[in-house]
C-alpha positions in Angstrom: 89.1 17.0 139.8 89.9 13.0 137.9 91.8 11.2 140.8 94.6 10.9 138.2 94.9 14.7 137.8 95.2 14.9 141.0 98.1 12.6 141.2 99.8 14.0 138.3 99.6 17.1 140.2 101.0 15.6 143.1 103.6 14.5 141.5 104.3 17.6 139.7 104.6 19.3 142.8 107.0 16.8 144.1 109.4 16.8 141.1 109.4 20.6 141.4 111.4 20.1 144.8 113.5 17.4 143.2 117.2 18.9 142.5 119.2 15.8 143.5 118.5 12.0 144.3 119.9 9.4 146.1 122.9 9.1 143.8 124.6 12.1 144.4 125.6 10.9 148.0 129.7 11.5 148.2 132.0 8.9 147.4 134.3 9.0 150.1 137.2 7.9 148.2 137.0 10.8 146.2 136.7 13.3 148.6 139.7 11.7 150.5 141.3 11.9 146.7 140.5 15.5 146.8 142.0 15.8 150.2 145.4 14.7 148.9 145.5 17.4 146.5 148.5 19.8 147.9 149.3 23.1 146.7 152.9 22.9 148.0 153.2 20.0 145.1 152.2 22.0 142.4 154.3 25.0 143.7 157.6 23.0 143.7 156.4 21.6 140.2 156.2 24.9 138.3 159.0 26.4 140.1 161.3 23.1 139.0 159.6 24.1 135.1 160.7 27.4 135.5 164.2 26.3 136.6 164.8 25.0 133.1 165.0 28.9 132.0 162.9 27.8 128.9 160.3 25.2 127.5 160.6 26.4 124.0 159.1 23.9 122.0 162.3 24.5 119.3 164.7 24.9 122.4 167.8 22.6 124.1 167.1 19.4 123.7 170.7 18.2 125.2 171.3 19.7 128.0 170.4 18.4 131.4 169.5 22.0 133.3 168.2 24.3 130.1 165.5 23.8 127.6 162.5 21.2 126.6 164.6 18.7 126.5 165.6 18.9 130.1 161.8 19.8 130.9 161.1 16.3 129.3 163.0 14.0 130.8 162.4 15.6 134.4 158.5 15.1 133.5 159.1 11.6 132.8 161.5 11.1 136.0 158.7 12.3 138.1 156.0 10.3 136.4 158.5 6.8 136.8 158.8 7.9 140.5 154.3 7.7 140.6 155.0 4.4 139.1 156.4 2.8 142.1 152.8 3.1 143.8 151.4 1.6 140.8 151.6 -2.5 140.8 153.2 -2.0 137.4 150.0 -0.3 136.0 151.9 3.0 135.4 154.1 3.4 132.5 155.6 6.4 130.9 157.4 7.6 127.6 158.7 10.6 125.9 156.2 10.2 122.6 159.0 11.5 120.1 157.6 12.7 116.3 158.6 14.9 113.5 157.0 18.1 112.2 157.9 19.3 108.8 158.5 23.2 108.7 155.7 25.2 108.1 156.9 28.4 107.0 155.4 30.1 110.1 156.1 29.1 114.0 158.4 25.8 112.7 161.6 27.3 111.3 163.0 24.0 110.0 162.0 20.0 110.1 162.4 19.2 113.9 161.8 16.4 116.6 158.9 17.2 119.3 158.2 14.9 121.9 154.9 14.4 124.5 155.8 13.0 127.8 153.1 10.9 128.6 152.1 8.4 131.7 149.4 5.7 130.8 147.7 4.3 133.8 146.1 0.7 132.8 142.7 -0.1 133.5 141.9 -3.2 135.2 139.6 -4.6 133.1 140.4 -6.0 129.9 137.1 -5.8 128.1 136.7 -1.9 128.7 138.4 -0.2 126.2 137.2 3.4 127.3 140.3 6.1 127.1 140.3 9.5 129.4 143.0 11.9 128.7 144.4 14.8 130.5 146.6 17.5 129.5 148.6 20.4 130.2 151.2 22.1 127.6 154.8 21.8 128.6 156.3 24.5 126.0 156.7 28.0 126.9 157.2 31.4 125.1 158.0 34.8 125.7 157.0 38.2 123.3 158.5 36.5 120.0 157.4 33.2 119.5 160.3 32.1 117.6 162.7 33.3 120.1 163.5 29.6 121.3 167.0 31.2 123.3 165.4 33.8 125.6 164.3 33.0 129.0 160.7 32.1 129.0 159.3 30.6 132.4 156.0 29.9 131.3 154.6 29.7 135.3 151.3 29.9 134.9 151.3 29.5 130.8 151.2 26.5 131.3 153.6 24.8 134.0 150.2 25.3 136.2 148.3 23.2 133.3 151.4 20.3 133.7 151.6 21.0 137.3 147.8 20.1 137.7 148.1 17.1 135.6 150.8 15.6 137.1 149.0 15.9 140.7 146.3 14.1 139.1 148.8 11.2 137.7 150.6 11.1 141.4 147.2 10.7 143.0 145.3 8.7 140.7 148.2 6.4 140.0 147.9 4.7 144.0 144.2 3.2 142.9 142.7 1.4 140.6 140.3 2.3 137.8 138.3 -0.2 135.2 140.0 1.5 131.9 142.8 3.1 130.6 143.8 6.9 131.9 146.6 8.9 130.1 148.2 12.0 131.7 150.4 14.0 128.9 152.0 17.0 128.7 152.2 18.2 125.2 154.6 20.3 123.6 154.1 22.6 120.2 151.2 24.4 121.3 152.4 27.8 121.1 153.8 27.2 118.0 150.4 25.6 116.8 149.1 23.0 118.7 151.4 20.2 117.1 151.6 18.0 120.5 148.1 17.8 120.6 147.6 17.1 117.1 150.0 14.4 116.7 148.3 12.9 119.7 144.7 13.0 118.8 145.7 12.0 115.1 147.0 8.8 117.0 144.0 8.4 118.9 141.8 8.7 115.7 144.1 6.1 113.5 144.3 3.7 116.3 140.5 4.2 117.1 140.8 4.5 120.6 137.4 5.0 122.3 138.2 8.5 124.2 135.2 9.1 126.4 136.8 12.7 127.1 139.5 14.9 126.9 140.0 17.6 129.5 142.7 20.1 128.2 144.3 22.3 131.7 145.9 25.7 130.3 146.6 28.7 132.0 144.5 27.8 135.5 146.9 29.3 138.2 146.2 32.8 138.3 143.4 34.6 140.0 144.4 38.3 139.4 143.1 40.4 135.8 145.5 42.3 134.4 142.9 45.4 133.1 140.7 45.7 136.4 143.1 44.3 138.7 140.1 41.6 139.9 140.8 39.0 141.9 139.0 36.4 141.2 139.4 33.2 142.9 135.9 31.6 142.9 135.3 30.6 139.2 136.9 29.3 136.7 135.8 29.0 132.9 135.3 25.4 131.1 135.1 26.1 127.2 133.0 23.8 125.2 132.6 24.0 121.5 128.8 23.9 120.1 128.7 22.0 116.8 130.9 19.3 116.3 133.5 19.8 114.0 132.4 16.5 112.3 129.0 16.7 112.6 127.5 14.5 109.8 124.5 15.8 107.0 122.2 13.3 109.2 123.5 14.7 112.7 123.0 18.3 111.6 119.2 17.5 110.6 118.7 15.9 114.0 120.1 19.0 115.9 118.4 21.4 114.2 114.9 19.4 114.7 115.4 18.9 118.3 117.0 22.5 118.9 120.3 20.5 120.4 122.3 23.3 119.5 123.6 23.7 123.3 123.9 19.8 124.3 126.8 18.5 122.1 129.0 15.7 123.5 131.6 18.4 124.7 128.9 20.5 126.2 127.5 17.7 128.4 131.3 17.1 129.6 131.4 20.7 130.7 127.8 20.4 132.3 129.1 17.2 134.1 132.4 19.2 135.5 129.9 21.6 137.2 128.2 19.2 138.6 130.8 17.1 140.1 132.7 20.0 140.8 129.5 21.6 142.8 129.2 18.1 144.7 133.0 17.9 145.9 134.9 21.1 145.8 134.3 23.9 148.2 134.0 27.7 147.0 134.3 27.0 143.0 131.8 27.8 140.3 132.4 26.5 137.0 131.4 29.0 134.1 130.4 27.3 131.2 131.6 29.6 128.2 129.9 28.4 125.3 132.5 28.5 122.7 135.4 26.2 121.8 137.8 28.5 123.1 138.9 32.0 123.9 138.0 34.5 120.9 139.8 33.6 118.1 142.5 31.9 120.0 142.7 28.0 120.7 143.7 25.3 122.7 144.9 21.7 122.8 141.6 20.4 123.0 140.9 21.7 119.6 142.5 18.6 117.4 140.9 16.6 119.6 137.2 18.2 118.4 138.5 18.2 115.4 139.0 14.5 115.2 135.2 13.9 116.8 136.0 13.3 120.8 134.8 15.1 123.4 137.2 17.5 124.6 137.1 20.9 127.0 139.6 23.3 128.2 139.8 24.8 131.9 141.2 28.3 131.7 140.9 30.7 134.8 138.6 33.5 135.2 140.2 36.4 134.5 143.8 36.5 132.3 146.9 38.8 133.4 148.5 39.7 130.0 151.4 41.1 131.9 152.3 38.2 132.6 151.4 36.2 129.7 153.7 35.8 126.4 155.8 38.6 127.8 159.8 39.0 128.0 161.0 39.0 131.6 161.8 42.8 132.5 161.1 46.1 134.3 159.1 48.8 132.9 157.3 51.9 134.2 157.7 50.0 137.5 156.1 46.9 136.1 157.3 43.6 136.3 156.5 41.6 133.0 156.7 37.7 132.6 155.5 34.7 133.1 156.6 34.0 136.9 155.6 32.1 139.9 155.4 34.9 141.9 152.4 36.0 140.4 150.1 32.8 141.0 147.8 32.0 143.2 148.1 28.0 144.4 145.3 27.9 146.4 143.7 28.9 143.2 145.2 26.5 141.5 144.8 23.9 143.9 141.1 24.3 143.9 141.0 24.0 140.1 143.2 20.4 140.2 140.8 19.5 142.3 137.7 20.2 140.2 139.6 18.0 137.7 140.3 15.1 140.2 136.6 15.3 141.3 135.6 14.8 137.6 138.1 12.5 136.2 137.8 10.0 139.1 134.2 10.1 139.1 134.2 9.7 135.2 136.7 6.6 135.4 135.1 4.6 137.8 131.6 4.8 135.9 129.7 2.8 133.9 129.1 3.1 130.5 126.5 5.6 129.1 123.2 4.0 128.2 122.6 3.3 124.7 119.9 4.4 122.1 118.2 6.7 124.3 115.1 8.1 122.8 112.1 10.2 123.8 108.7 9.0 122.4 106.4 10.8 120.2 103.9 8.9 119.0 101.2 11.3 120.4 101.1 14.5 120.9 101.4 15.0 125.1 102.1 17.1 127.9 104.1 14.1 129.4 107.6 12.7 128.3 108.5 9.3 128.0 112.0 8.3 127.5 113.7 4.8 126.9 117.0 3.5 126.5 119.0 0.3 126.6 121.3 -0.8 129.6 124.8 -0.7 128.6 127.6 -3.6 128.1 130.0 -4.0 131.0 130.3 -2.9 134.5 127.0 -3.4 136.5 124.6 -0.3 136.6 122.7 0.4 139.7 120.5 3.1 137.7 119.6 6.1 135.8 119.8 9.9 136.6 117.1 11.6 134.1 118.1 15.3 134.2 115.9 17.8 133.2 116.4 21.8 132.4 114.8 24.5 130.9 115.3 25.5 127.4 116.6 28.7 128.2 118.8 27.1 131.4 122.5 26.8 130.5 123.1 23.9 133.0 121.0 20.7 134.7 118.6 21.9 137.1 116.5 18.5 138.2 117.4 14.8 139.0 115.0 11.9 138.7 116.6 8.6 139.9 115.2 5.5 138.8 116.0 2.0 138.0 114.1 0.9 135.3 115.2 1.7 131.5 111.7 3.8 130.6 109.7 6.4 132.3 107.0 8.8 132.0 107.6 12.3 133.6 105.0 15.1 134.1 107.3 17.5 131.9 106.7 18.5 128.3 109.8 18.3 125.6 108.0 21.6 124.1 109.3 23.4 127.2 112.2 21.5 128.9 115.3 19.3 127.6 116.4 16.0 129.2 119.2 13.6 129.3 119.9 10.0 130.8 123.0 8.7 132.4 124.0 5.8 134.3 125.2 5.6 137.6 126.7 2.6 139.8 125.9 2.1 143.6 128.3 5.3 144.6 127.2 7.3 142.5 129.7 7.3 139.9 127.8 8.5 136.7 128.7 8.2 133.0 128.2 11.5 130.8 124.4 12.5 130.2 123.3 11.1 126.4 120.6 13.4 124.6 118.0 11.5 123.7 116.6 11.5 119.6 113.1 10.8 118.9 111.2 7.5 118.3 108.0 6.3 117.4 
């Protein structure tokens, strides 16, 4: 056997046992931030939102104690409290907009408003944006009944509470680029708040790196099987991007990258970071944009070409979702706080925080990522260009078998080119930038280069 053959056999053996590189060392600041997530804070937020009686999108806007208006003003007041610890970088507003009657779930022309907090980045040359959301509005059995009590504890005060907890913790830190925390409205009436924000982002050409939607993340008990599962959470991601061009479709088909859309890369990123920082929580990657024939506030962002995913609890409880508060046959119906699992909500929120902060401190992704196809070989050569902006410590080469849902191996390199003993026939690859503390960009799938 030739010496070079022996060398490559040894290299294959070594790499086959390589799961992580030295860049996966925990960042102590992220660990500290995760330790600051408090279930009691989020329970207090949920109970406060429930106390407004209803947060139906078309409910009272004048009262200070009941309806969507009171809820909006309270959320903004909490953002303003967080701003006191931000050295002037966190600002908040209620972004009002008008929607026309649609003959469906908007009976008359109405003024709606998303409650937004923007944490300004410290690097004026970095135009990246991260968005995290939960929806503020609630509903009961009749989606058009704006008067009846609609507590909306889990759907979706849980998502709003998680988003607010991130805003509280992250506003005390500095990040290079802009972070937006938003409680959107109009979700139950047709995703109106999210669509408004997604359209603003598109029209103003925001460089949205990722949008994370949290909707129903605080329940661990299934309604049909009484199965309690507080160890898993679903992350939904689209397969084929809504705005895929003909050229992109041709490239997708030729490289078989149907499971490697930008949103899928974000979902895998969440799984990797969660495994690193959060105990006893497994990210269940669900390969569809949302639940069967259903949608959420990430969908308008996906439709506008942005990378977006949805967090959702593993098992929904339909006795406590979109139900009038009542008791029938000794069964309590209604979306009430007593049916939530706040320790589960804490874990899901911690996953959000680890992901959001890791991304917020990451360098930009590598550019022009390619895989050489100059000749037929059982090796694969990856090439790319270093990104602009924040200095890069190195790069992670991510590897998985074609049948795997998540990345299985990581090779760390300093150069912008590498030949690895893995055949492109049998594996998928991606490349991500990494800084000295292990903060990594979203992975980039390579395209063929000659």
